[in-house]
C-alpha positions as CSV (number, residue, x, y, z in Angstrom):
1,M,121.6,120.5,109.9
2,K,123.2,118.1,112.5
3,L,122.3,120.6,115.2
4,I,118.7,120.7,114.1
5,R,118.5,117.0,114.1
6,L,120.1,116.7,117.6
7,L,117.7,119.3,119.0
8,I,114.6,117.4,117.6
9,L,115.9,114.2,119.1
10,A,116.5,115.9,122.4
11,V,112.9,117.2,122.4
12,F,111.5,113.8,121.7
13,S,113.7,112.2,124.4
14,L,112.5,114.4,127.2
15,G,110.2,112.7,129.6
16,C,110.5,109.4,127.8
17,V,111.4,106.4,130.0
18,P,112.9,103.8,127.7
19,E,111.7,100.2,127.9
20,D,114.4,97.7,128.4
21,E,113.1,92.3,111.4
22,P,113.6,91.5,99.1
23,Q,110.3,93.3,100.3
24,K,107.1,91.4,99.9
25,Q,103.6,91.6,98.4
26,Q,100.7,93.4,100.2
27,T,97.1,92.8,99.1
28,N,95.4,95.8,100.7
29,D,92.7,96.8,98.4
30,E,91.5,99.9,100.1
31,K,91.6,103.1,98.0
32,P,92.4,106.7,98.9
33,A,89.1,108.4,99.8
34,V,89.3,111.2,97.2
35,A,87.7,111.9,93.8
36,K,88.2,109.6,90.9
37,S,91.1,110.1,88.5
38,V,91.7,109.3,84.9
39,E,94.0,106.2,84.6
40,T,96.7,105.8,82.1
41,D,100.0,103.9,82.0
42,T,102.0,107.0,82.8
43,V,102.3,109.1,85.9
44,P,102.6,112.9,86.1
45,S,106.0,114.4,85.1
46,E,108.3,116.2,87.4
47,T,107.4,119.6,86.0
48,S,103.7,119.0,86.1
49,L,104.0,118.4,89.9
50,D,106.0,121.7,90.3
51,A,108.6,119.7,92.2
52,Q,110.6,121.8,94.5
53,S,114.4,121.7,94.5
54,H,114.9,121.1,98.2
55,G,117.4,118.3,98.9
56,L,117.4,115.8,101.6
57,E,120.1,117.7,103.3
58,E,117.5,120.4,104.1
59,A,115.0,117.9,105.6
60,V,113.9,118.1,109.2
61,W,114.1,114.5,110.5
62,V,111.7,113.2,113.1
63,T,112.2,110.3,115.4
64,A,110.5,109.3,118.6
65,G,112.1,108.1,121.8
66,A,115.6,107.6,120.4
67,Y,114.1,105.1,117.9
68,K,112.5,102.9,120.5
69,V,108.8,102.3,120.4
70,T,107.5,102.7,123.9
71,N,104.1,103.3,125.3
72,E,105.2,106.6,126.7
73,V,106.3,107.9,123.3
74,F,102.9,107.4,121.6
75,R,100.8,108.3,124.6
76,R,102.4,111.7,124.4
77,L,101.2,112.1,120.8
78,Q,97.6,112.7,121.8
79,I,97.4,114.9,118.7
80,F,96.3,111.6,117.0
81,K,93.0,111.7,118.8
82,D,92.2,115.0,117.1
83,Q,92.7,113.3,113.7
84,S,90.4,110.3,114.0
85,S,88.5,111.5,111.0
86,V,91.6,111.8,108.8
87,P,92.3,108.8,106.6
88,D,95.1,106.6,107.9
89,V,97.6,107.5,105.2
90,D,96.9,111.2,105.1
91,R,97.6,111.7,108.8
92,W,101.3,111.0,108.0
93,D,101.5,113.7,105.3
94,G,103.3,116.4,107.4
95,V,105.9,114.0,108.6
96,I,106.5,112.6,105.1
97,Y,106.7,116.0,103.6
98,E,109.2,117.3,106.1
99,A,111.3,114.1,105.9
100,A,111.3,114.5,102.1
101,G,112.8,118.0,102.4
102,K,109.5,119.5,101.2
103,N,110.2,117.9,97.8
104,R,106.7,117.3,96.5
105,R,107.7,114.6,94.0
106,L,109.6,112.6,96.7
107,F,106.7,113.1,99.1
108,L,104.3,111.6,96.5
109,Y,106.5,108.6,95.8
110,T,106.9,107.9,99.5
111,K,103.2,108.4,100.4
112,T,102.2,106.1,97.5
113,F,104.5,103.4,98.9
114,V,103.0,103.9,102.4
115,H,99.6,103.4,100.9
116,V,100.4,100.3,99.0
117,E,102.6,98.7,101.7
118,S,100.7,99.4,104.9
119,H,97.8,101.7,104.2
120,G,99.1,103.9,107.0
121,N,99.1,101.4,109.8
122,P,102.4,101.3,111.7
123,F,101.8,97.8,113.1
124,V,101.3,95.9,109.8
125,V,103.4,92.7,109.5
126,S,103.6,90.8,106.2
127,A,103.7,87.0,105.7
128,T,107.5,87.3,105.2
129,G,108.0,89.3,108.4
130,C,108.4,92.8,106.9
131,A,107.1,95.3,109.4
132,G,105.8,98.8,109.9
133,L,104.6,101.7,107.8
134,M,107.2,101.2,105.0
135,Q,107.3,97.4,105.5
136,F,111.0,97.0,106.0
137,C,112.2,93.4,106.1
138,F,114.8,92.3,108.6
139,Q,117.9,92.3,106.3
140,T,116.9,95.5,104.5
141,A,116.5,97.4,107.8
142,K,119.9,96.4,108.9
143,E,121.7,97.7,105.9
144,D,124.3,100.4,106.4
145,E,122.3,103.2,104.8
146,F,119.8,103.0,107.6
147,E,122.2,102.6,110.4
148,L,121.6,106.2,111.6
149,V,117.9,105.8,111.4
150,F,117.2,102.4,112.9
151,N,119.1,101.2,116.0
152,T,120.1,98.0,114.2
153,E,120.8,96.2,117.4
154,E,117.1,96.5,118.3
155,I,115.9,95.0,115.0
156,H,114.8,91.4,115.4
157,K,113.3,88.7,113.2
158,C,109.7,88.1,113.8
159,R,108.7,84.8,115.2
160,C,107.1,83.2,112.1
161,R,105.0,80.1,112.4
162,S,105.4,77.6,109.5
163,G,107.4,80.3,107.7
164,R,104.5,82.8,107.8
165,C,104.3,85.9,110.0
166,K,101.3,87.8,108.6
167,V,99.2,89.7,111.1
168,S,95.6,90.4,110.4
169,R,94.5,93.9,109.7
170,D,92.2,93.8,112.7
171,T,95.0,92.7,115.1
172,S,97.5,95.3,113.8
173,K,94.8,98.0,114.2
174,K,94.1,96.9,117.8
175,F,97.8,97.2,118.6
176,E,97.8,100.7,117.3
177,D,94.7,101.5,119.4
178,V,96.5,100.2,122.5
179,I,99.6,102.3,121.9
180,L,98.1,105.5,120.4
181,Y,94.9,105.7,122.4
182,D,95.9,104.0,125.6
183,D,92.9,101.7,125.0
184,H,93.7,98.5,126.9
185,H,91.2,96.0,125.5
186,M,92.4,92.5,125.7
187,I,94.7,91.3,123.0
188,D,96.3,87.9,122.6
189,K,100.0,88.8,122.4
190,K,100.7,85.5,120.6
191,S,98.8,86.8,117.6
192,F,101.6,89.4,117.2
193,P,104.8,87.6,116.3
194,C,107.2,90.5,116.5
195,D,108.9,92.5,119.2
196,R,106.8,95.6,119.5
197,E,109.8,97.7,120.4
198,D,111.5,96.9,117.1
199,P,112.3,100.3,115.6
200,R,110.6,99.4,112.4
201,F,107.3,99.9,114.3
202,N,108.4,103.5,115.1
203,P,106.4,105.3,112.3
204,F,108.8,108.3,112.3
205,A,111.9,106.2,111.9
206,S,110.1,104.1,109.3
207,I,109.2,107.2,107.3
208,E,112.7,108.6,107.6
209,A,114.3,105.4,106.4
210,G,111.6,105.0,103.7
211,V,112.4,108.5,102.3
212,I,116.1,107.6,102.1
213,F,115.3,104.3,100.3
214,V,112.7,105.8,98.0
215,D,115.0,108.7,97.1
216,N,117.9,106.4,96.2
217,L,115.6,104.3,94.0
218,R,114.2,107.5,92.4
219,K,117.7,108.6,91.3
220,R,118.7,105.0,90.3
221,F,115.7,104.4,88.1
222,R,115.1,107.9,86.8
223,G,111.9,108.4,88.6
224,N,110.1,105.4,87.1
225,L,107.5,104.5,89.7
226,Y,107.1,100.9,88.5
227,L,110.8,100.1,88.5
228,M,111.2,101.8,91.8
229,Y,108.6,99.5,93.3
230,V,110.0,96.4,91.7
231,A,113.3,97.3,93.4
232,Y,111.5,98.0,96.7
233,N,109.4,94.9,96.5
234,S,111.7,92.3,94.9
235,G,115.2,93.8,95.3
236,P,117.3,96.4,93.5
237,A,119.3,93.8,91.6
238,I,116.2,92.6,89.8
239,A,115.1,96.1,88.9
240,R,118.6,97.0,87.7
241,E,118.6,94.1,85.3
242,I,115.2,95.0,83.9
243,F,116.3,98.7,83.7
244,K,119.3,97.7,81.7
245,K,117.3,95.6,79.3
246,L,115.0,98.6,78.8
247,G,118.0,100.7,77.8
248,R,117.8,102.7,81.0
249,N,114.5,104.2,79.8
250,G,113.0,106.1,82.8
251,R,109.7,106.5,80.9
252,A,109.1,102.8,80.4
253,K,105.4,101.7,80.7
254,P,104.2,98.5,82.4
255,S,103.6,97.0,78.9
256,Q,107.3,97.5,78.1
257,I,108.4,96.3,81.6
258,E,106.3,93.2,81.5
259,P,108.3,90.8,79.3
260,H,111.6,91.6,81.1
261,L,110.0,91.4,84.5
262,K,108.6,87.9,83.8
263,S,111.9,86.7,82.2
264,V,114.0,87.9,85.1
265,L,111.8,86.6,87.9
266,K,111.2,83.3,86.2
267,R,114.9,82.7,85.8
268,R,115.5,83.5,89.4
269,Y,112.5,82.0,91.1
270,G,110.9,79.6,88.6
271,K,107.1,79.4,88.8
272,K,107.0,81.4,92.0
273,G,108.7,84.2,90.1
274,L,106.0,84.2,87.4
275,R,103.4,84.4,90.1
276,R,105.2,87.3,91.7
277,A,105.4,89.0,88.3
278,D,101.7,88.5,87.7
279,A,100.9,90.1,91.1
280,L,103.1,93.1,90.3
281,L,101.6,93.6,86.9
282,K,97.9,92.9,87.7
283,I,97.6,94.2,91.3
284,Q,100.5,96.4,92.4
285,F,101.2,98.4,89.2
286,P,97.6,99.5,88.7
287,K,97.3,100.3,92.4
288,L,100.5,102.3,92.3
289,R,99.4,104.2,89.2
290,K,96.0,105.1,90.6
291,T,97.2,106.0,94.0
292,F,100.0,108.2,92.7
293,R,97.7,110.1,90.4
294,I,95.1,110.6,93.1
295,Y,97.6,111.9,95.6
296,S,99.2,114.2,93.0
297,H,95.9,116.1,92.9
298,Q,95.2,116.0,96.6
299,P,96.3,118.8,99.1
300,I,98.9,117.8,101.6
301,F,97.4,117.4,105.1
302,H,99.7,119.4,107.5
303,G,98.1,118.4,110.8
304,L,100.8,116.1,112.0
305,T,104.0,118.1,111.3
306,P,107.2,117.8,113.3
307,Q,106.3,121.2,114.8
308,A,102.9,120.1,115.9
309,I,104.3,116.9,117.4
310,T,106.9,118.8,119.3
311,T,104.2,121.2,120.6
312,A,102.0,118.4,121.7
313,W,105.0,116.7,123.4
314,A,106.0,119.8,125.3
315,S,102.4,120.5,126.5
316,K,102.3,117.2,128.4
């Protein structure tokens, strides 16, 4: 497995000339462009999704340019141009699926989080400075479990003004166009408060780290999508406390989670905590439920697989 990973890293490093930051709330209201799905408080079970038994040890990891985000790395991925009609989140299917060891359940969890957190745009930055496809915040990205994914020395805090870093959707999309499509229309660099070479903006590294994080949460909270997201968004300690109050019930519904979520967040953050709880219950939970159910009935788009990326890279 280590040999496979080293070979992939070597392929991505060829021809690349190196150039010498608790998760937050996202309010993206876009919906997956697929058929409507019946909504309930539950999500499909493991068996209903025919989850495969592949473990993460079998995964084929993908990274670009030794974790650095350089123009050369993305210019070589011209395969993106052939997928302009593919929805932003769907184009990452192949990479997520391979990183998840072809485990469909883990793939669905991770893709759902990508949709809710960034809607598939690798240059999204939140108000609190969390960045990239999986919206890793500075402290989270520097944790030991991601040391082999992110080059932690290259992770920097975004330069927030008045404590806020949020980048508009239009600006983040323009930055993606510049990198992926070599489209050099004028951009005010002051409008992007982060170091563009921060490895959190490397979509392949972000997905790899995201799969590791999501899989840990899946095991810790018995696959409960809502508690997993509370941990991802507000911190594992908060989710653990709620999970304990629920008697470690992995099938707990939002209505069961609600009183404990409000109680814990209020005690920790006061009125701000209650506002965060309301956002989770009224915005994020319904979005998670709907997105997960839609993706569970949607075929996996295999256009951007590690093999396809490697082929495109080698052809340049």
